[in-house]
C-alpha positions, 0 to 999 in steps of 0.5 A, a space after each residue: 500500499 502507498 500513502 500520498 502525503 500532500 501539502 497544500 494551502 488554496 484551491 480546494 476544488 482542484 485538491 478534491 480531484 488530486 485527492 479522488 485519483 488516489 483515495 481508492 487505492 491510496 492512503 492520503 495525509 493532507 496538511 492545510 496551512 493554517 492560514 488558509 480558508 479551507 476547511 478541512 472537513 470538505 477534503 475528507 472524501 473517504 475513510 482513507 483520507 486524513 486532513 490536518 490544518 496544524 501549522 501556520 506555513 511562511 515560505 522559507 520557515 521551519 514550518 513546512 518541514 515539521 508539517 510534512 514530517 508530521 504527516 510522514 509520522 502519521 502515515 507510518 503510525 496510522 497505516 501499518 501496511 504503507 510500504 511506499 510514500 510520496 511527498 506531492 504539493 497541492 499544485 501537483 497533478 499526476 501524469 500516469 495511470 494508477 496501474 503505473 503507480 504499482 511498480 513502487 508496492 515493493 520498490 527500494 529506491 528513493 526518487 530524490 532530487 539531490 545536489 551536493 551543497 559544496 558542489 553548487 559553489 552557490 553563495 545564495 545557497 551557502 548563506 541559507 545555512 550559514 546565517 539563515 532566516 533569523 525570524 522562521 515564522 515569516 517569509 525571508 523575501 519580505 523587506 522587513 525580513 531581510 533587513 533582520 537576516 542583513 543585520 545578523 549576517 553583518 554582526 555574526 559569523 557564518 555557521 559551519 554545520 547543520 546538527 552533526 553534519 560538517 559543510 562538505 556532508 550537506 546536500 539540497 534538493 526539492 522536498 517533493 520526493 518519493 521513498 520507501 517505508 524504511 528509508 521514511 522510518 530511518 529519517 524519523 528515527 534520525 530526527 527522534 534521536 538527533 533533534 535535527 529540526 531544531 538545529 534547522 529552525 533559522 535556516 532558510 528553506 530547510 526542507 530542501 536540506 533535510 531529506 536530502 542531508 539524512 539520506 545522502 549521509 546513511 546506507 540508503 545513499 546507494 538507493 537513491 535514484 538520479 530524479 525525483 519523478 516530478 516534472 517542473 520548469 526552473 529555467 526562467 519565470 513563466 506566468 509570473 512564476 518560478 517554477 514555471 506555472 505549466 502549460 500546454 507547451 509543457 505536454 510533450 516533455 512531461 509525456 516524454 519522460 519518466 515522470 510521475 507528477 507535474 508541477 506547478 498547476 494552475 487551473 486558469 493556465 493549465 487547463 488544456 495541459 490538465 485535460 490532454 493528460 487527464 484523457 492519457 491517463 484516463 482518469 485525472 
């Protein structure tokens, strides 16, 4: 049995379509940003759909990671038969048939974007953990928050590690990933023993360091595949968004690739793309 963990904050009708695609065959765990006006009850469409509204989530802050770990713990605790877990956003759509997802039932591979931080040679990424966001419950892109963070950077020396992990051991990648139960249990157990979330409180976008760093420095490293199963376009902003909001021009790349999800979807822009994919997978 597989579980889908969904992090969302808007578009309840689209969320219902996403949940309905999976709900008869999967266990669904949804976290709604506490700031959202979505009523969790309207998304509980079946007995295997669990919806929570626990954390106020701000871009770049610690609570997005906490929300996802909460969903993962709930999935592992409630459903003993869950063998594989996918983490997606409410702006994702599936791009394969349900039958195609059956391949993950006994899968041991971890599908996760993973890049060694040292190899990026990026001051922007380095500053995310060296100085981070000193107001972890507020969006670090806001001018007032940027001012606080800049002052901290001027007055303090940079951090050289996260928890027990030295700079040379740090990895990053998108939070949207898929992994087997054993790997998920290992991550949760590591967190309980080492309180890594506490060490990541002031990191900017901590969820992009958490899973990658833990798993790349574990015996699961050899099980990490080179992709995360999600089609997204980071090449340049499109429709005033980065990652780009997808449209019909993305269809061939999605169809030709080894993807199971596509992100980022906005039905006011992505409608034709969604209709084409829906016709292809005969369900969504």
